[in-house]
TORZA-769283 format. One record per residue (C-alpha): residue number from 1; residue in three letters; x, y, z. Coordinates in steps of 0.2 Angstrom, whole numbers, always signed. Example, Ala and Ser with C-alpha at 12.3 -4.5 7.8 and 13.67 -1.06 7.14 Angstrom:
<sites>
nr->1 | rest->Ala | u->+62 | v->-22 | w->+39
nr->2 | rest->Ser | u->+68 | v->-5 | w->+36
</sites>
This chain:
<sites>
nr->1 | rest->Unk | u->+283 | v->+638 | w->+700
nr->2 | rest->Unk | u->+297 | v->+647 | w->+703
nr->3 | rest->Unk | u->+297 | v->+661 | w->+690
nr->4 | rest->Unk | u->+297 | v->+647 | w->+678
nr->5 | rest->Unk | u->+283 | v->+651 | w->+666
nr->6 | rest->Unk | u->+287 | v->+635 | w->+652
nr->7 | rest->Unk | u->+280 | v->+623 | w->+667
nr->8 | rest->Unk | u->+266 | v->+635 | w->+671
nr->9 | rest->Unk | u->+258 | v->+635 | w->+655
nr->10 | rest->Unk | u->+262 | v->+616 | w->+650
nr->11 | rest->Unk | u->+252 | v->+613 | w->+664
nr->12 | rest->Unk | u->+238 | v->+624 | w->+666
nr->13 | rest->Unk | u->+236 | v->+616 | w->+647
nr->14 | rest->Unk | u->+235 | v->+598 | w->+654
nr->15 | rest->Unk | u->+224 | v->+600 | w->+667
nr->16 | rest->Unk | u->+213 | v->+617 | w->+663
nr->17 | rest->Unk | u->+199 | v->+609 | w->+655
nr->18 | rest->Unk | u->+198 | v->+596 | w->+670
nr->19 | rest->Unk | u->+196 | v->+607 | w->+686
nr->20 | rest->Unk | u->+184 | v->+620 | w->+693
nr->21 | rest->Unk | u->+197 | v->+628 | w->+703
nr->22 | rest->Unk | u->+214 | v->+630 | w->+706
nr->23 | rest->Unk | u->+225 | v->+630 | w->+723
nr->24 | rest->Unk | u->+242 | v->+634 | w->+727
nr->25 | rest->Unk | u->+251 | v->+631 | w->+742
nr->26 | rest->Unk | u->+266 | v->+644 | w->+738
nr->27 | rest->Unk | u->+283 | v->+647 | w->+729
nr->28 | rest->Unk | u->+277 | v->+656 | w->+715
nr->29 | rest->Unk | u->+293 | v->+666 | w->+713
nr->30 | rest->Unk | u->+310 | v->+661 | w->+718
nr->31 | rest->Unk | u->+325 | v->+652 | w->+703
nr->32 | rest->Unk | u->+314 | v->+655 | w->+689
nr->33 | rest->Unk | u->+316 | v->+670 | w->+676
nr->34 | rest->Unk | u->+299 | v->+676 | w->+673
nr->35 | rest->Unk | u->+293 | v->+680 | w->+690
nr->36 | rest->Unk | u->+280 | v->+693 | w->+684
nr->37 | rest->Unk | u->+271 | v->+681 | w->+672
nr->38 | rest->Unk | u->+270 | v->+668 | w->+685
nr->39 | rest->Unk | u->+264 | v->+679 | w->+699
nr->40 | rest->Unk | u->+251 | v->+688 | w->+691
nr->41 | rest->Unk | u->+244 | v->+670 | w->+683
nr->42 | rest->Unk | u->+243 | v->+665 | w->+701
nr->43 | rest->Unk | u->+233 | v->+680 | w->+705
nr->44 | rest->Unk | u->+221 | v->+679 | w->+692
nr->45 | rest->Unk | u->+217 | v->+659 | w->+691
nr->46 | rest->Unk | u->+220 | v->+654 | w->+709
nr->47 | rest->Unk | u->+206 | v->+653 | w->+721
nr->48 | rest->Unk | u->+218 | v->+649 | w->+736
nr->49 | rest->Unk | u->+236 | v->+654 | w->+738
nr->50 | rest->Unk | u->+246 | v->+653 | w->+753
nr->51 | rest->Unk | u->+265 | v->+660 | w->+756
nr->52 | rest->Unk | u->+280 | v->+649 | w->+751
nr->53 | rest->Unk | u->+298 | v->+651 | w->+760
nr->54 | rest->Unk | u->+305 | v->+660 | w->+743
nr->55 | rest->Unk | u->+286 | v->+670 | w->+739
nr->56 | rest->Unk | u->+292 | v->+678 | w->+757
nr->57 | rest->Unk | u->+309 | v->+681 | w->+754
nr->58 | rest->Unk | u->+308 | v->+689 | w->+736
nr->59 | rest->Unk | u->+293 | v->+702 | w->+742
nr->60 | rest->Unk | u->+304 | v->+708 | w->+757
nr->61 | rest->Unk | u->+320 | v->+709 | w->+747
nr->62 | rest->Unk | u->+327 | v->+704 | w->+763
nr->63 | rest->Unk | u->+326 | v->+687 | w->+776
nr->64 | rest->Unk | u->+337 | v->+677 | w->+765
nr->65 | rest->Unk | u->+351 | v->+673 | w->+776
nr->66 | rest->Unk | u->+344 | v->+656 | w->+778
nr->67 | rest->Unk | u->+346 | v->+655 | w->+757
nr->68 | rest->Unk | u->+363 | v->+647 | w->+750
nr->69 | rest->Unk | u->+373 | v->+658 | w->+737
nr->70 | rest->Unk | u->+362 | v->+655 | w->+724
nr->71 | rest->Unk | u->+344 | v->+656 | w->+731
nr->72 | rest->Unk | u->+350 | v->+673 | w->+737
nr->73 | rest->Unk | u->+354 | v->+678 | w->+720
nr->74 | rest->Unk | u->+340 | v->+674 | w->+711
nr->75 | rest->Unk | u->+330 | v->+681 | w->+726
nr->76 | rest->Unk | u->+336 | v->+699 | w->+725
nr->77 | rest->Unk | u->+336 | v->+697 | w->+707
nr->78 | rest->Unk | u->+319 | v->+692 | w->+710
nr->79 | rest->Unk | u->+315 | v->+706 | w->+720
nr->80 | rest->Unk | u->+321 | v->+719 | w->+710
nr->81 | rest->Unk | u->+313 | v->+714 | w->+693
nr->82 | rest->Unk | u->+296 | v->+712 | w->+704
nr->83 | rest->Unk | u->+282 | v->+725 | w->+695
nr->84 | rest->Unk | u->+277 | v->+734 | w->+711
nr->85 | rest->Unk | u->+256 | v->+727 | w->+709
nr->86 | rest->Unk | u->+267 | v->+708 | w->+710
nr->87 | rest->Unk | u->+278 | v->+714 | w->+724
nr->88 | rest->Unk | u->+262 | v->+722 | w->+735
nr->89 | rest->Unk | u->+254 | v->+703 | w->+730
nr->90 | rest->Unk | u->+267 | v->+693 | w->+737
nr->91 | rest->Unk | u->+269 | v->+705 | w->+753
nr->92 | rest->Unk | u->+251 | v->+702 | w->+757
nr->93 | rest->Unk | u->+247 | v->+681 | w->+754
nr->94 | rest->Unk | u->+242 | v->+672 | w->+769
nr->95 | rest->Unk | u->+256 | v->+660 | w->+779
nr->96 | rest->Unk | u->+249 | v->+645 | w->+781
nr->97 | rest->Unk | u->+236 | v->+634 | w->+785
nr->98 | rest->Unk | u->+222 | v->+641 | w->+776
nr->99 | rest->Unk | u->+206 | v->+629 | w->+778
nr->100 | rest->Unk | u->+193 | v->+624 | w->+765
nr->101 | rest->Unk | u->+180 | v->+616 | w->+775
nr->102 | rest->Unk | u->+169 | v->+610 | w->+762
nr->103 | rest->Unk | u->+182 | v->+605 | w->+748
nr->104 | rest->Unk | u->+189 | v->+584 | w->+749
nr->105 | rest->Unk | u->+178 | v->+582 | w->+766
nr->106 | rest->Unk | u->+188 | v->+596 | w->+772
nr->107 | rest->Unk | u->+205 | v->+602 | w->+766
nr->108 | rest->Unk | u->+219 | v->+612 | w->+772
nr->109 | rest->Unk | u->+233 | v->+619 | w->+762
nr->110 | rest->Unk | u->+251 | v->+623 | w->+769
nr->111 | rest->Unk | u->+266 | v->+627 | w->+763
nr->112 | rest->Unk | u->+280 | v->+616 | w->+771
nr->113 | rest->Unk | u->+270 | v->+609 | w->+786
nr->114 | rest->Unk | u->+257 | v->+616 | w->+795
nr->115 | rest->Unk | u->+265 | v->+619 | w->+811
nr->116 | rest->Unk | u->+278 | v->+628 | w->+803
nr->117 | rest->Unk | u->+280 | v->+634 | w->+784
nr->118 | rest->Unk | u->+301 | v->+632 | w->+784
nr->119 | rest->Unk | u->+298 | v->+614 | w->+788
nr->120 | rest->Unk | u->+301 | v->+599 | w->+775
nr->121 | rest->Unk | u->+290 | v->+584 | w->+777
nr->122 | rest->Unk | u->+299 | v->+572 | w->+768
nr->123 | rest->Unk | u->+299 | v->+555 | w->+781
nr->124 | rest->Unk | u->+285 | v->+544 | w->+786
nr->125 | rest->Unk | u->+287 | v->+547 | w->+803
nr->126 | rest->Unk | u->+283 | v->+566 | w->+801
nr->127 | rest->Unk | u->+269 | v->+563 | w->+791
nr->128 | rest->Unk | u->+264 | v->+552 | w->+806
nr->129 | rest->Unk | u->+266 | v->+564 | w->+818
nr->130 | rest->Unk | u->+256 | v->+578 | w->+806
nr->131 | rest->Unk | u->+242 | v->+564 | w->+807
nr->132 | rest->Unk | u->+241 | v->+559 | w->+822
nr->133 | rest->Unk | u->+231 | v->+574 | w->+827
nr->134 | rest->Unk | u->+212 | v->+582 | w->+824
nr->135 | rest->Unk | u->+211 | v->+590 | w->+807
nr->136 | rest->Unk | u->+205 | v->+590 | w->+789
nr->137 | rest->Unk | u->+204 | v->+573 | w->+780
nr->138 | rest->Unk | u->+216 | v->+579 | w->+769
nr->139 | rest->Unk | u->+230 | v->+591 | w->+772
nr->140 | rest->Unk | u->+240 | v->+596 | w->+754
nr->141 | rest->Unk | u->+261 | v->+604 | w->+758
nr->142 | rest->Unk | u->+274 | v->+609 | w->+747
nr->143 | rest->Unk | u->+292 | v->+615 | w->+751
nr->144 | rest->Unk | u->+301 | v->+599 | w->+746
nr->145 | rest->Unk | u->+299 | v->+600 | w->+724
nr->146 | rest->Unk | u->+295 | v->+580 | w->+731
nr->147 | rest->Unk | u->+279 | v->+574 | w->+723
nr->148 | rest->Unk | u->+269 | v->+558 | w->+737
nr->149 | rest->Unk | u->+260 | v->+558 | w->+751
nr->150 | rest->Unk | u->+254 | v->+547 | w->+763
nr->151 | rest->Unk | u->+239 | v->+539 | w->+771
nr->152 | rest->Unk | u->+235 | v->+536 | w->+789
nr->153 | rest->Unk | u->+222 | v->+521 | w->+793
nr->154 | rest->Unk | u->+208 | v->+519 | w->+805
nr->155 | rest->Unk | u->+220 | v->+510 | w->+818
nr->156 | rest->Unk | u->+233 | v->+523 | w->+813
nr->157 | rest->Unk | u->+244 | v->+516 | w->+801
nr->158 | rest->Unk | u->+253 | v->+525 | w->+791
nr->159 | rest->Unk | u->+260 | v->+522 | w->+773
nr->160 | rest->Unk | u->+266 | v->+530 | w->+756
nr->161 | rest->Unk | u->+252 | v->+533 | w->+745
nr->162 | rest->Unk | u->+265 | v->+532 | w->+729
nr->163 | rest->Unk | u->+278 | v->+517 | w->+724
nr->164 | rest->Unk | u->+295 | v->+523 | w->+719
nr->165 | rest->Unk | u->+299 | v->+528 | w->+699
nr->166 | rest->Unk | u->+312 | v->+527 | w->+689
nr->167 | rest->Unk | u->+317 | v->+546 | w->+684
nr->168 | rest->Unk | u->+315 | v->+552 | w->+670
nr->169 | rest->Unk | u->+334 | v->+561 | w->+665
nr->170 | rest->Unk | u->+330 | v->+575 | w->+651
nr->171 | rest->Unk | u->+344 | v->+575 | w->+636
nr->172 | rest->Unk | u->+338 | v->+587 | w->+620
nr->173 | rest->Unk | u->+337 | v->+572 | w->+609
nr->174 | rest->Unk | u->+324 | v->+564 | w->+622
nr->175 | rest->Unk | u->+312 | v->+578 | w->+630
nr->176 | rest->Unk | u->+301 | v->+577 | w->+613
nr->177 | rest->Unk | u->+300 | v->+560 | w->+616
nr->178 | rest->Unk | u->+295 | v->+562 | w->+635
nr->179 | rest->Unk | u->+277 | v->+555 | w->+641
nr->180 | rest->Unk | u->+265 | v->+561 | w->+655
nr->181 | rest->Unk | u->+264 | v->+550 | w->+671
nr->182 | rest->Unk | u->+246 | v->+548 | w->+678
nr->183 | rest->Unk | u->+245 | v->+539 | w->+696
nr->184 | rest->Unk | u->+227 | v->+540 | w->+704
nr->185 | rest->Unk | u->+225 | v->+535 | w->+722
nr->186 | rest->Unk | u->+208 | v->+531 | w->+729
nr->187 | rest->Unk | u->+204 | v->+542 | w->+745
nr->188 | rest->Unk | u->+197 | v->+528 | w->+758
nr->189 | rest->Unk | u->+184 | v->+533 | w->+771
nr->190 | rest->Unk | u->+189 | v->+533 | w->+788
nr->191 | rest->Unk | u->+208 | v->+539 | w->+781
nr->192 | rest->Unk | u->+217 | v->+556 | w->+783
nr->193 | rest->Unk | u->+229 | v->+557 | w->+770
nr->194 | rest->Unk | u->+243 | v->+569 | w->+768
nr->195 | rest->Unk | u->+247 | v->+574 | w->+751
nr->196 | rest->Unk | u->+262 | v->+585 | w->+743
nr->197 | rest->Unk | u->+261 | v->+587 | w->+724
nr->198 | rest->Unk | u->+276 | v->+592 | w->+718
nr->199 | rest->Unk | u->+286 | v->+605 | w->+712
nr->200 | rest->Unk | u->+275 | v->+611 | w->+695
nr->201 | rest->Unk | u->+292 | v->+624 | w->+690
nr->202 | rest->Unk | u->+307 | v->+615 | w->+701
nr->203 | rest->Unk | u->+306 | v->+597 | w->+705
nr->204 | rest->Unk | u->+320 | v->+589 | w->+714
nr->205 | rest->Unk | u->+317 | v->+571 | w->+713
nr->206 | rest->Unk | u->+325 | v->+567 | w->+698
nr->207 | rest->Unk | u->+312 | v->+571 | w->+689
nr->208 | rest->Unk | u->+313 | v->+587 | w->+678
nr->209 | rest->Unk | u->+293 | v->+585 | w->+674
nr->210 | rest->Unk | u->+281 | v->+596 | w->+682
nr->211 | rest->Unk | u->+272 | v->+590 | w->+694
nr->212 | rest->Unk | u->+254 | v->+594 | w->+700
nr->213 | rest->Unk | u->+239 | v->+584 | w->+705
nr->214 | rest->Unk | u->+217 | v->+583 | w->+703
nr->215 | rest->Unk | u->+209 | v->+583 | w->+716
nr->216 | rest->Unk | u->+191 | v->+577 | w->+715
nr->217 | rest->Unk | u->+175 | v->+573 | w->+728
nr->218 | rest->Unk | u->+168 | v->+561 | w->+720
nr->219 | rest->Unk | u->+174 | v->+549 | w->+717
nr->220 | rest->Unk | u->+188 | v->+554 | w->+733
nr->221 | rest->Unk | u->+204 | v->+551 | w->+724
nr->222 | rest->Unk | u->+219 | v->+561 | w->+720
nr->223 | rest->Unk | u->+227 | v->+560 | w->+703
nr->224 | rest->Unk | u->+246 | v->+565 | w->+704
nr->225 | rest->Unk | u->+253 | v->+571 | w->+684
nr->226 | rest->Unk | u->+270 | v->+572 | w->+678
nr->227 | rest->Unk | u->+268 | v->+581 | w->+661
nr->228 | rest->Unk | u->+284 | v->+587 | w->+651
nr->229 | rest->Unk | u->+284 | v->+606 | w->+644
nr->230 | rest->Unk | u->+297 | v->+616 | w->+636
nr->231 | rest->Unk | u->+313 | v->+613 | w->+648
nr->232 | rest->Unk | u->+325 | v->+621 | w->+637
nr->233 | rest->Unk | u->+317 | v->+637 | w->+634
nr->234 | rest->Unk | u->+317 | v->+639 | w->+654
nr->235 | rest->Unk | u->+333 | v->+636 | w->+654
nr->236 | rest->Unk | u->+338 | v->+647 | w->+640
nr->237 | rest->Unk | u->+329 | v->+660 | w->+650
nr->238 | rest->Unk | u->+338 | v->+660 | w->+666
nr->239 | rest->Unk | u->+354 | v->+661 | w->+655
nr->240 | rest->Unk | u->+346 | v->+678 | w->+646
nr->241 | rest->Unk | u->+342 | v->+684 | w->+664
nr->242 | rest->Unk | u->+359 | v->+683 | w->+668
nr->243 | rest->Unk | u->+354 | v->+672 | w->+684
nr->244 | rest->Unk | u->+365 | v->+657 | w->+688
nr->245 | rest->Unk | u->+368 | v->+645 | w->+676
nr->246 | rest->Unk | u->+367 | v->+634 | w->+690
nr->247 | rest->Unk | u->+348 | v->+637 | w->+692
nr->248 | rest->Unk | u->+345 | v->+631 | w->+671
nr->249 | rest->Unk | u->+356 | v->+615 | w->+675
nr->250 | rest->Unk | u->+348 | v->+609 | w->+690
nr->251 | rest->Unk | u->+333 | v->+609 | w->+683
nr->252 | rest->Unk | u->+337 | v->+597 | w->+668
nr->253 | rest->Unk | u->+342 | v->+584 | w->+683
nr->254 | rest->Unk | u->+326 | v->+586 | w->+691
nr->255 | rest->Unk | u->+338 | v->+591 | w->+709
</sites>
């Protein structure tokens, strides 16, 4: 979510009536202007949450040496603006992976990689490595802000789940006409999956729309969704909070 209240609201309005429970892969705060609102929503609505690297740094108020200057500024701002109850909750979030045995034939949640919460998984060869060993049928990861995933077939072949799609660039005149993108993939028997739902609050695949997934058991399938939200309001809130202007600009560009 990255403190993006407007994107979170849009996602819940779109998905709330279609799911039994919500799961969060971390980075609840950081970058956006509404860390308390997103933290409180996740606290009360997510059945399982693993911490992200921004949650870790924003909760501690230190450890941001590996962040760039803009991310560091946002993390320190977030730390000072979090209410005590939200700060304590973030400080106690579990580091992934966390396993949920009964869901989707075995489900594992991680922020970056199941091996390292700070690892970016962007390439097929990385997915092949993670899917080669023993583990649950489905692993959900985040961190990259890029929606997609991979399937490992019965013979060990690994293939991407989603074809590339053209970016939908935001402009003030086109936002109202933005469409919902919905892509459903069947989870085949005998296969294992590494799935990235993308970012609700800060996509980085040149598509500004909020990204999330719906995962179901019967039939076994995952639906990837991209939905428009009030991007102008999210950007205005960033500027009003005194956060770096570039944080609003990158929302528009989906980068």
